[in-house]
C-alpha positions in Angstrom: 22.9 22.7 48.1 19.5 22.6 46.4 17.8 19.3 45.6 16.5 18.8 42.1 14.0 16.2 41.0 14.9 14.6 37.6 12.0 12.7 36.0 12.9 10.2 33.3 11.7 7.1 31.6 13.9 4.1 32.4 14.9 1.2 30.2 11.7 -0.7 31.3 9.4 2.1 30.2 8.6 3.2 33.7 8.6 6.8 34.8 11.1 7.4 37.6 11.7 10.4 39.9 15.2 10.7 41.5 16.6 13.5 43.6 20.0 15.0 43.0 21.8 17.8 44.9 23.3 20.6 42.8 24.1 24.2 43.3 22.1 25.3 40.2 19.5 23.6 38.1 21.3 21.0 36.0 20.8 21.3 32.2 19.8 18.2 30.2 23.5 17.1 29.7 24.4 17.5 33.4 21.2 15.6 34.4 22.1 12.8 31.9 25.5 12.5 33.5 24.0 12.4 37.0 21.6 9.6 36.0 24.4 7.7 34.3 26.6 7.9 37.4 23.8 6.7 39.6 22.2 4.1 37.4 25.3 2.8 35.5 28.4 3.7 37.6 30.7 1.4 35.7 29.7 2.8 32.3 30.0 6.4 33.7 33.6 5.7 34.5 34.5 4.7 31.0 35.2 7.1 28.2 32.9 5.7 25.6 31.6 8.9 24.1 33.4 9.7 20.9 30.8 12.4 20.2 31.9 14.7 23.0 32.8 18.1 21.6 31.3 17.3 18.2 27.6 16.8 19.1 25.4 18.9 21.4 24.3 16.9 24.5 26.2 13.7 23.7 25.4 12.0 27.1 21.6 12.7 26.6 21.8 11.0 23.2 23.9 8.1 24.5 21.5 7.5 27.4 18.5 7.4 25.0 20.1 5.4 22.2 22.2 2.9 24.2 20.2 2.5 27.4 16.6 3.6 26.5 16.6 6.3 29.2 15.0 9.6 28.4 14.8 12.7 30.6 11.3 14.1 30.9 11.8 17.0 33.3 14.1 18.7 35.9 12.3 20.6 38.7 13.3 22.0 42.1 12.3 19.8 45.0 
């Protein structure tokens, strides 16, 4: 499996690089779910997203609005 570096701004305003293993390059929504699972595992297990299926990239929007985490880039490592 290939490793991908996801760069994001965390809830403290700091830029963070984390590595994730995926078969293919994750899109923004997949990357947001990976970050959520690693950073907020309890929240990731809950079904709090009533926007799923009605809004494009609901996890990306939820990460930004509720947890102040914004994805900057996704690159191969």
